[in-house]
C-alpha positions as CSV (number, residue, x, y, z in Angstrom):
1,M,173.2,114.2,46.1
2,I,173.5,110.9,44.5
3,I,175.8,110.9,41.5
4,P,175.1,107.2,39.4
5,A,178.2,106.7,37.1
6,I,179.4,104.6,34.4
7,D,182.4,104.0,32.7
8,L,182.8,103.3,28.7
9,I,185.5,101.5,26.9
10,N,184.5,101.2,23.4
11,G,180.9,102.9,24.0
12,K,180.2,99.8,26.2
13,V,179.4,100.2,29.7
14,V,182.4,98.5,32.1
15,R,184.0,98.4,35.2
16,L,187.6,98.3,36.4
17,F,188.8,96.5,39.6
18,Q,190.6,99.2,41.3
19,G,191.5,100.8,38.0
20,D,193.1,97.6,36.3
21,Y,192.4,97.4,32.8
22,G,193.4,93.7,33.1
23,Q,190.6,93.4,35.6
24,K,187.3,94.2,33.5
25,T,183.8,93.6,33.5
26,E,181.8,94.2,30.3
27,Y,178.0,94.8,31.1
28,T,175.4,93.8,28.2
29,Y,173.0,97.3,28.4
30,S,173.7,100.3,26.5
31,P,175.0,103.3,28.3
32,Q,171.9,105.2,27.5
33,E,169.8,102.3,29.2
34,R,171.4,103.1,32.0
35,Y,171.3,106.7,32.1
36,D,167.7,106.9,31.3
37,L,167.1,103.9,34.2
38,Y,169.0,106.4,36.7
39,V,167.1,109.5,35.5
40,S,163.8,107.6,35.9
41,E,164.2,107.0,39.3
42,G,165.6,110.5,40.3
43,A,169.2,111.2,39.3
44,K,169.7,114.7,39.0
45,Q,173.2,114.4,38.1
46,L,175.1,111.9,36.4
47,H,179.3,111.0,36.1
48,L,180.8,109.3,33.2
49,V,184.1,108.2,33.0
50,D,185.8,107.7,29.3
51,L,188.4,104.7,29.8
52,D,189.5,105.2,26.0
53,G,190.3,109.0,26.4
54,A,192.1,107.8,29.8
55,K,194.6,105.8,28.1
56,N,194.5,108.0,25.0
57,P,193.1,111.4,24.5
58,A,193.2,111.0,20.8
59,C,191.2,108.1,21.4
60,R,188.3,109.9,23.5
61,Q,184.9,109.0,22.3
62,L,183.5,112.1,22.0
63,D,180.5,111.4,19.6
64,V,179.4,108.8,22.5
65,I,179.6,111.2,25.2
66,A,178.0,114.0,22.9
67,G,174.8,111.6,22.1
68,L,174.7,110.3,25.8
69,I,174.4,114.0,27.0
70,R,171.9,115.2,24.2
71,N,169.6,112.4,24.9
72,T,169.8,112.7,28.7
73,P,167.8,115.4,30.9
74,V,170.2,115.8,33.7
75,P,173.8,117.1,33.6
76,V,176.5,114.9,33.0
77,Q,180.1,115.4,34.3
78,I,183.1,113.6,32.4
79,G,186.3,112.8,33.2
80,G,189.0,110.3,31.6
81,G,192.4,111.4,30.5
82,I,191.7,115.4,30.4
83,R,195.4,116.7,29.9
84,S,195.0,120.3,27.8
85,E,192.8,122.8,27.5
86,K,191.3,121.7,24.1
87,D,189.9,118.8,26.3
88,V,188.4,120.6,28.6
89,A,187.2,123.0,25.6
90,D,185.9,120.0,23.5
91,L,184.0,118.5,26.4
92,L,182.5,121.6,27.7
93,G,181.6,122.6,24.1
94,I,179.4,119.2,23.7
95,G,177.4,119.9,26.8
96,A,179.2,118.2,29.9
97,N,178.3,120.5,32.8
98,R,181.7,119.5,34.4
99,V,185.0,117.9,33.7
100,V,187.0,116.0,35.9
101,I,190.6,116.4,36.0
102,G,193.2,114.2,37.7
103,S,196.9,113.3,37.1
104,T,196.9,116.5,35.3
105,A,195.9,118.8,38.2
106,V,198.4,117.1,40.7
107,K,201.2,116.9,38.0
108,D,200.6,120.7,36.7
109,P,198.3,122.8,38.9
110,D,198.8,126.1,38.1
111,L,197.9,125.1,34.5
112,V,194.8,123.2,35.4
113,G,194.3,126.7,38.0
114,S,194.5,128.8,34.6
115,W,191.5,126.2,33.2
116,M,189.8,127.1,36.1
117,N,190.4,131.1,35.6
118,R,189.2,130.4,32.3
119,Y,186.3,128.6,32.2
120,G,184.7,129.1,35.5
121,A,185.8,127.0,38.8
122,E,182.3,125.8,39.0
123,H,183.0,123.8,35.6
124,I,186.0,121.6,36.7
125,V,186.1,119.0,39.3
126,L,189.7,117.8,40.9
127,A,189.5,113.9,40.9
128,L,192.2,113.0,43.7
129,D,192.6,109.3,44.5
130,V,194.9,108.6,47.8
131,N,196.1,106.1,49.1
132,I,196.8,106.2,52.8
133,V,200.1,105.2,54.1
134,D,201.1,105.7,57.7
135,G,198.6,108.0,58.2
136,R,199.6,110.4,55.1
137,R,196.8,110.4,52.2
138,L,199.2,110.5,49.0
139,I,197.5,111.2,45.5
140,A,198.1,108.9,42.9
141,V,198.5,109.4,39.6
142,A,198.9,107.6,36.3
143,G,195.8,105.4,36.4
144,W,196.9,104.5,39.9
145,Q,200.1,103.2,38.9
146,Q,202.2,106.3,40.3
147,D,202.6,107.7,43.5
148,S,203.0,111.5,43.4
149,G,204.5,112.0,46.6
150,V,201.9,115.1,47.3
151,T,199.2,114.5,50.0
152,I,195.6,115.8,49.1
153,E,195.2,118.3,51.8
154,S,198.8,120.1,50.4
155,L,197.4,120.2,47.2
156,I,193.7,121.5,48.0
157,E,195.4,124.0,49.8
158,H,197.4,125.1,46.6
159,Y,194.2,125.2,44.6
160,A,192.7,127.9,47.1
161,K,194.0,130.8,44.9
162,Y,191.9,129.4,42.1
163,N,188.8,129.2,44.0
164,L,188.4,125.2,43.9
165,K,184.8,124.2,44.3
166,H,184.7,120.4,43.7
167,V,186.9,117.7,44.6
168,L,186.1,114.1,43.9
169,C,188.3,112.0,46.5
170,T,188.6,108.0,46.3
171,D,190.2,106.0,48.6
172,I,191.8,103.4,46.0
173,S,191.3,100.7,48.8
174,R,188.1,100.8,48.8
175,D,187.4,101.3,44.8
176,G,185.4,98.4,43.6
177,T,185.0,96.4,46.5
178,L,181.7,96.9,47.7
179,Q,183.3,96.8,51.2
180,G,182.3,100.4,52.7
181,S,183.3,103.8,52.0
182,N,186.2,105.5,54.3
183,V,184.1,107.6,56.1
184,E,186.8,108.9,58.6
185,L,188.6,110.3,55.4
186,Y,185.9,112.4,53.9
187,R,184.8,113.6,57.7
188,D,188.6,115.0,58.0
189,L,188.5,116.8,54.7
190,V,184.8,118.1,55.0
191,R,186.3,119.8,58.7
192,M,189.4,121.0,57.4
193,F,188.0,122.4,53.8
194,P,184.4,123.2,54.6
195,Q,183.9,125.4,51.6
196,L,184.5,122.6,49.0
197,E,181.9,120.6,47.7
198,F,183.5,117.3,48.1
199,Q,182.4,113.9,46.0
200,A,183.1,110.7,47.7
201,S,183.7,107.6,45.7
202,G,184.7,103.9,46.1
203,G,183.3,100.9,48.2
204,I,179.6,101.7,48.3
205,G,178.0,98.4,48.4
206,S,174.7,98.4,50.1
207,L,172.5,101.2,51.5
208,D,174.2,101.0,54.9
209,D,177.1,102.1,53.4
210,L,175.5,105.2,52.3
211,K,173.5,106.2,55.2
212,S,176.8,106.1,57.3
213,L,178.8,108.4,54.5
214,A,175.7,110.8,54.5
215,A,176.9,111.8,58.2
216,S,180.3,112.5,56.9
217,G,179.3,115.5,55.2
218,V,180.2,115.1,51.8
219,Q,177.9,117.0,49.2
220,S,177.8,113.8,47.0
221,I,178.4,110.4,46.4
222,I,179.1,108.8,43.0
223,I,178.0,105.4,42.5
224,G,179.2,102.6,39.9
225,R,179.1,99.0,40.7
226,S,176.8,98.6,43.3
227,L,174.2,100.2,40.9
228,L,175.2,98.0,37.9
229,E,175.0,94.5,39.9
230,G,171.5,95.6,41.4
231,K,172.8,96.0,45.0
232,F,169.8,98.9,45.4
233,T,168.2,101.4,43.2
234,V,168.9,105.5,42.7
235,K,165.5,105.7,44.2
236,E,166.7,103.8,47.0
237,A,169.8,105.5,47.7
238,V,168.2,109.1,47.1
239,A,165.8,108.1,49.9
240,C,169.2,107.5,52.3
241,W,170.6,110.8,51.3
242,P,169.8,114.3,53.1
243,N,168.6,117.3,51.1
244,E,167.9,115.3,48.0
């Protein structure tokens, strides 16, 4: 499905270029206005990244997020600095349908696996952001500032014993560029792990990019900047995506 996304800092809709807080664009409309628009145009699932929480979990925008979830009639998955079981419980407790876990999933997979066992693997999304170096798909952590040395394939295999279901994969080199998605990456991952539901993210700048990605086999595509900047609408995106 098409999953429209917004990023929040201090309750405001923003976009970072390749995860860099120093390269921030702030938009004038409210997060609720964007979600209302996306739902009216056919979105059935939404995505939110709490960038304040990503920097410091103590600054998580729980009240803002709870209000958005309460006033939005479709499910919302939440990411940004989820590092403890309390973070997971808090977000699921205010109504998030899934929590999106990045660095902690790489640094402590057995801890995150225990959360899957406790809360259900269907409520956990692994956010695996990759840099491709000499053909190796290496996961970056700490806001993309560190190379974990772990390949995405090996980590996914580790999570098999926890009944992993959802993986959000971003090719860092494409994020925020509007230069198209890494179709080959997703096609390979879907072929290797057909039991998983992959969410693709990064680089979508046109409807043609969407159509190319649709052929890769991923279940969902997260779209942020191109919607915020009016490259196309959710309604037009949905029309390009099979089985929506």
